[in-house]
N, C-alpha and C positions, 0 to 999 in steps of 0.2 A: 834358546826354546825350553820350556816348563816340563815335566813329566807328567805320563797321564799320573795321577791318587785315586787307583781305583781298586776295584777285585780284579784279576791277571787269570787266565789260564794258558797255563803252561804247555806248549803240544808235541810230540814229535812228530813234525809233516814240515814240511814248507810254504808261505804263503801262499802260493796260488792253489797251492790243491788244498789249504782250509776256505779260501775264499768259492771257491769250484763247491766243497760241501756246506758252504756258506748257502750258493744261491738257490734265488728263489724260495728260500724259507723266511718264515717271519720271526725271527730272532734281531731281538736289540744288542749291535756290536758297532761300538763307538769306531776302533781301530786294529787293522791288523798288523801288526810286526813282528818283522824278519829280524833272528836275532843269529843264525848262524844255516850254515849247511841244513838244511833239516828240518829246522827249530824253528818257533814262532811264536808269538804271544797273541793272543786273542785280547781285548778288554771290549766287556760289553759292558752294554747300556739293563739287560735284563735282569729280570728279581726273580725271585720266586721260583712259578712251576716254570715259568720261560725259561730260568738258567738252569733248572733241574734238565729239561728237554736239550737244551743247549752243552751239560755235558753227559750229555748221557748220547748225542751225535757224536762227540771226540771221545768218551771213553775207550777205543780200543787203542787210542795215542795219545793220551794225556801221561806230559813226565808230571814222575816223582816228585813233591816240592822239595825232597834233601838229596837228591839222586842230581850228580854233578859228570861232564862228559869223562872226567880218571876211571869212578868209579865202575864201571862194567868191565872196561877194560884191566882193573886189576885183579877184579873176581873173576875173569876170564885167564887170564895168569896164576893162580892159586888154582884151577880145578885141575888142572893136569899136571900139578908138584903133588906127592903125594907127602915129602918131608922127609921120609927115611933115604938112607943112602942104600946107594945097590950094591 
C-alpha cells in the first residue's frame, strides 16, 4: 500500500469527531486517518481559501508540527520542580 503524498493536517481529535466536524461542509478532504487515541490526520485536497477555512475549522485542535507525545509530559514534570534542594 502506498502512502498519500500531499499536505496533511495533524489534529488532536479522534477520527470520528473529525468526520463529524466535516459533515455537511463542502471542504475537499481525501481521507481522515486515525494515528492513535485522540489523534487523527486529515489529507485535504482543498487549496487556497478552502484550505484556510479548513484550518480555521480545526484551529483549536491542530497539533504543533514539532510536538511529540513525550514533550507535554516532560514539561509538566519540570513545572512542579524548582531544582533547589529544601
